[in-house]
C-alpha positions in Angstrom: -75.0 -61.2 50.5 -73.4 -65.0 50.7 -75.3 -65.7 47.7 -74.0 -62.8 46.0 -70.9 -63.2 46.6 -70.6 -67.1 45.1 -72.5 -65.4 41.9 -69.7 -63.1 41.6 -66.9 -65.4 41.9 -68.6 -68.2 39.4 -68.6 -65.0 37.0 -65.1 -64.7 37.5 -64.0 -68.1 37.3 -66.1 -68.3 33.8 -64.9 -65.1 32.5 -61.2 -66.6 33.3 -62.2 -69.9 31.6 -63.3 -68.6 28.6 -60.5 -65.7 28.3 -58.1 -65.1 25.2 -54.6 -65.5 25.6 -52.6 -63.6 22.7 -49.1 -62.9 21.2 -48.0 -61.6 18.4 -46.2 -64.0 15.7 -43.0 -63.1 13.6 -44.0 -59.6 13.5 -46.9 -60.4 11.4 -50.2 -61.2 12.9 -51.8 -61.2 16.4 -52.4 -65.0 17.7 -55.2 -65.7 19.7 -56.4 -68.4 21.5 -60.0 -69.2 22.9 -59.9 -72.0 25.6 -62.8 -74.3 25.3 -63.7 -76.7 27.9 -62.3 -80.0 25.8 -60.5 -77.8 23.2 -58.7 -74.9 22.4 -59.6 -72.7 19.2 -56.7 -70.8 17.8 -57.2 -68.1 15.4 -54.9 -65.1 13.9 -55.6 -61.4 13.4 -53.2 -60.1 10.7 -51.8 -57.1 12.3 -49.5 -56.2 14.5 -51.8 -53.9 16.6 -54.7 -53.0 17.1 -55.3 -49.2 17.2 -58.6 -48.9 14.6 -61.9 -49.7 14.8 -63.0 -51.5 11.7 -65.2 -54.3 10.3 -64.4 -58.3 10.5 -63.2 -60.3 7.4 -63.1 -63.7 7.8 -61.2 -66.2 5.8 -62.2 -70.0 6.0 -59.2 -71.9 4.2 -59.5 -74.9 2.1 -59.1 -78.5 3.2 -56.1 -80.4 5.0 -54.2 -79.7 8.4 -52.0 -77.1 7.2 -50.5 -74.6 10.2 -51.1 -71.2 9.8 -47.2 -70.8 10.3 -44.0 -73.0 9.6 -41.0 -73.1 11.6 -38.2 -73.3 9.0 -34.8 -75.9 9.6 -32.6 -72.3 9.3 -35.0 -71.0 12.5 -37.3 -68.4 10.5 -40.8 -68.5 10.4 -43.4 -68.4 7.3 -46.9 -67.8 7.5 -49.2 -69.9 5.3 -52.0 -68.5 7.1 -54.8 -70.5 5.3 -53.5 -69.2 1.6 -53.5 -65.4 2.6 -50.2 -64.9 1.6 -51.1 -64.9 -1.8 -53.6 -62.2 -1.0 -53.0 -58.0 -1.1 -52.9 -58.1 2.6 -52.8 -54.2 3.1 -55.4 -53.9 0.7 -58.2 -55.6 2.7 -56.6 -54.3 5.8 -57.8 -50.9 5.0 -61.3 -51.7 5.6 -61.2 -54.6 7.6 -59.9 -57.1 10.3 -58.6 -60.0 8.5 -59.3 -63.0 10.5 -58.1 -66.7 9.8 -59.1 -69.5 12.1 -56.4 -72.6 12.4 -57.6 -76.2 11.1 -58.6 -78.1 14.2 -56.7 -80.0 16.0 -53.5 -78.5 14.1 -50.3 -76.6 15.8 -50.7 -72.6 14.9 -46.7 -73.3 14.3 -45.2 -76.4 13.0 -41.7 -77.4 12.7 -40.9 -77.8 8.8 -39.7 -81.8 9.7 -43.4 -82.2 10.3 -44.8 -81.1 7.4 -45.8 -83.0 4.2 -44.9 -82.2 0.4 -48.4 -80.6 0.6 -47.4 -78.7 3.4 -49.8 -80.5 5.6 -49.2 -81.1 9.2 -48.0 -85.0 10.0 -46.9 -85.7 14.0 -44.3 -88.4 12.3 -42.6 -87.2 9.8 -41.9 -91.0 8.6 -45.7 -91.3 7.6 -46.2 -88.3 5.5 -49.9 -89.7 4.6 -50.8 -90.2 8.2 -52.1 -87.2 9.7 -53.3 -86.9 13.1 -56.1 -89.4 14.4 -57.6 -86.2 16.7 -57.7 -83.8 13.3 -59.4 -86.4 11.0 -62.2 -86.8 14.0 -62.3 -83.4 13.7 -62.7 -82.6 10.1 -66.4 -82.2 9.3 -68.0 -79.2 8.4 -70.7 -78.6 11.4 -67.5 -78.4 13.6 -65.6 -76.0 11.6 -68.9 -73.8 11.5 -69.1 -74.2 15.5 -65.6 -73.2 16.0 -66.1 -70.3 13.5 -69.2 -68.6 15.5 -67.6 -69.0 18.8 -64.2 -66.9 17.7 -67.4 -64.3 15.9 -68.8 -64.4 19.2 -65.7 -63.3 20.7 -65.0 -61.3 18.2 -68.2 -59.1 18.5 -67.7 -58.1 21.9 -64.4 -56.5 21.2 -64.4 -52.6 21.5 -61.9 -52.5 18.4 -64.8 -54.6 16.2 -67.3 -52.4 14.0 -70.0 -55.0 13.9 -71.9 -53.0 11.2 -70.6 -55.2 8.7 -69.4 -58.9 8.9 -67.8 -60.3 5.7 -67.1 -64.0 5.6 -65.6 -65.8 2.6 -64.0 -69.1 2.1 -61.9 -71.4 -0.6 -62.6 -74.5 -1.7 -63.7 -76.3 1.4 -63.6 -73.1 3.0 -66.7 -71.9 1.1 -69.0 -75.2 2.7 -68.1 -73.4 5.9 -68.3 -70.0 4.6 -72.0 -70.9 3.2 -73.2 -72.6 6.7 -71.6 -69.7 8.7 -73.7 -67.3 6.5 -76.5 -69.5 6.7 -77.0 -69.5 10.3 -75.6 -66.6 11.4 -77.8 -63.6 10.9 -74.7 -61.1 11.9 -72.8 -61.9 8.3 -73.4 -59.3 5.7 -71.7 -60.2 2.7 -70.6 -64.0 1.6 -67.1 -64.8 -1.0 -67.2 -67.9 -2.5 -64.1 -68.8 -4.1 -63.7 -71.8 -6.4 -66.8 -73.7 -4.6 -68.4 -76.9 -5.5 -72.5 -75.9 -5.7 -73.1 -80.0 -5.4 -70.8 -80.5 -2.8 -67.2 -82.7 -3.0 -68.0 -86.2 -4.2 -69.7 -85.3 -7.0 -65.9 -84.2 -8.2 -64.8 -87.6 -8.4 -68.0 -88.9 -10.7 -66.9 -86.1 -13.1 -63.1 -86.5 -12.9 -63.9 -90.3 -13.7 -65.7 -89.5 -17.1 -63.7 -86.6 -18.1 -60.2 -89.4 -18.1 -62.5 -91.8 -19.8 -64.0 -89.3 -22.6 -60.4 -88.5 -22.9 -59.4 -91.8 -23.2 -57.1 -91.9 -20.0 -58.8 -94.8 -18.7 -61.0 -97.4 -20.4 -65.3 -96.5 -19.6 -65.0 -100.1 -17.9 -62.2 -98.5 -15.6 -64.2 -95.2 -14.9 -67.5 -97.6 -14.4 -66.0 -99.4 -11.6 -64.1 -96.8 -9.8 -67.7 -94.7 -10.1 -69.4 -98.0 -8.5 -66.4 -97.8 -6.1 -67.7 -94.0 -5.0 -71.1 -94.6 -4.6 -69.9 -97.7 -2.4 -67.6 -95.5 0.0 -70.4 -92.7 0.1 -72.9 -94.8 1.2 -70.7 -95.9 3.9 -70.1 -92.4 4.9 -73.9 -93.2 6.1 -73.1 -95.8 8.0 -72.4 -95.7 11.6 -70.2 -98.8 11.8 -68.3 -97.6 8.6 -68.0 -94.2 10.4 -66.5 -95.7 13.8 -63.9 -97.8 11.7 -63.1 -95.2 9.3 -63.6 -91.5 10.9 -62.4 -90.0 7.6 -65.3 -91.0 5.5 -67.0 -88.4 8.1 -65.8 -85.8 6.1 -67.1 -87.1 3.0 -70.6 -87.3 4.3 -70.4 -83.6 5.4 -68.3 -81.8 2.8 -70.6 -83.5 0.5 -73.7 -81.6 0.9 -74.9 -79.7 -2.0 -74.2 -76.0 -1.4 -76.7 -74.5 -4.2 -79.7 -75.8 -1.6 -78.1 -73.5 1.2 -77.5 -70.5 -1.5 -80.5 -70.3 -2.3 -81.8 -69.8 0.7 -79.3 -67.4 1.8 -80.5 -63.4 1.5 -77.6 -61.7 1.9 -75.1 -60.2 -1.2 -73.3 -63.4 -2.4 -70.1 -63.2 -4.3 -68.8 -66.2 -6.4 -65.6 -66.5 -7.9 -64.0 -69.5 -10.1 -61.5 -70.1 -12.7 -62.9 -72.0 -15.9 -60.3 -74.5 -15.7 -61.0 -76.0 -12.3 -63.1 -79.1 -12.3 -64.4 -78.4 -8.9 -66.1 -75.6 -9.9 -67.0 -76.6 -13.2 -70.7 -76.8 -12.2 -70.6 -73.2 -11.5 -71.4 -72.1 -14.5 -75.2 -73.7 -13.6 -75.4 -71.8 -10.7 -77.3 -68.4 -11.9 -80.0 -70.4 -13.8 -81.0 -71.7 -10.0 -80.9 -67.8 -9.3 -82.6 -67.0 -12.4 -85.3 -69.7 -11.7 -86.2 -68.8 -8.1 -86.2 -65.3 -9.0 -83.0 -64.4 -7.1 -81.2 -61.7 -7.5 -78.3 -61.7 -4.6 -75.9 -63.4 -6.6 -72.9 -61.6 -8.2 -70.5 -64.1 -10.1 -66.9 -63.5 -11.5 -65.8 -66.5 -14.4 -61.8 -66.2 -14.7 -60.9 -67.7 -17.9 -58.0 -70.1 -18.3 -57.4 -69.9 -14.2 -57.5 -73.4 -12.3 -58.7 -73.9 -9.0 -56.0 -71.6 -7.3 -56.1 -69.0 -9.9 -53.1 -70.0 -11.6 -52.8 -69.6 -15.5 -52.9 -72.8 -17.6 -50.7 -73.3 -20.2 -51.5 -74.5 -23.7 -50.3 -78.2 -22.8 -53.1 -78.2 -19.9 -49.8 -77.4 -17.1 -50.1 -75.0 -14.4 -48.2 -72.4 -15.0 -47.0 -71.1 -11.2 -45.5 -67.9 -12.3 -48.9 -66.1 -13.3 -51.1 -66.2 -10.1 -54.3 -64.1 -10.0 -54.9 -64.3 -6.2 -54.4 -60.6 -5.4 -56.4 -59.5 -8.7 -59.3 -62.1 -7.7 -59.7 -61.2 -4.0 -59.4 -57.4 -4.4 -62.3 -57.2 -6.7 -64.1 -59.0 -4.1 -63.2 -56.7 -1.3 -63.9 -53.5 -3.5 -67.5 -55.2 -4.4 -67.9 -55.8 -0.2 -67.8 -52.2 -0.5 -70.3 -50.8 -2.7 
């Protein structure tokens, strides 16, 4: 009897230690906090109430420590939500519970004064280029996957979640996170990749230097020097002593993992969407060749002409036309594809 009582107390303690807190932010999203031993994972459900059972649509945001919400100086709150403010959220919510996880070691709501020009959280507004040290140490691929799976494990147990389908999608860096989740979590049924780089991250810098030299923006001698410098930086990312001195190298190491190898292992339906004017996604044109070579037929791809990394149109002079964006069209086509 005594042993049973102690066991019950332990169960109650563990439940309380891992229980989530939740509240509604700005009448737009329900905020959840999963308490971990030495950490808290925050995420939001884009809705004001949970009164319908639906599958989960997990959107993995891109890079940099952007908060989910910004408190403006005049007191209003604005939702960034990892970029979902660009989507037709009402269309997604017809079928799915839309979930976005906060960036690690980044407050869910940040005062406007603590944002730099790229909308990134900076602890000291006088140092707009310096991110929180804890964020830098947490900014690596495997950590994002671990955090996401903790959230998905929690969601799986909720009565308002339909576990017959699980959609995971990501943009840019988020496509790498989504890939790793789909690779290792057998509950994922559909994978969406937006503005992905099939060969990692660091190769983009090498290609950029080559293009700058090809267009006479820099000399080939300069390009050669810059390329060699990036080789050296990447080499340091695999050196324990260098990593200890410069934790930011960990992100370069983990996010430069070639995705094409993972994609070819993944068996579930995979959707790849990218703009033709996005240097990060240039090599996506080669991806169908790999699927053909390996007799794989689970890839659907959509090439968006004359659009850049965030699906804005490009003007004739090469500049971005911020008046003409296509995220809603891009995402709605993917959502429709998941329902087939």
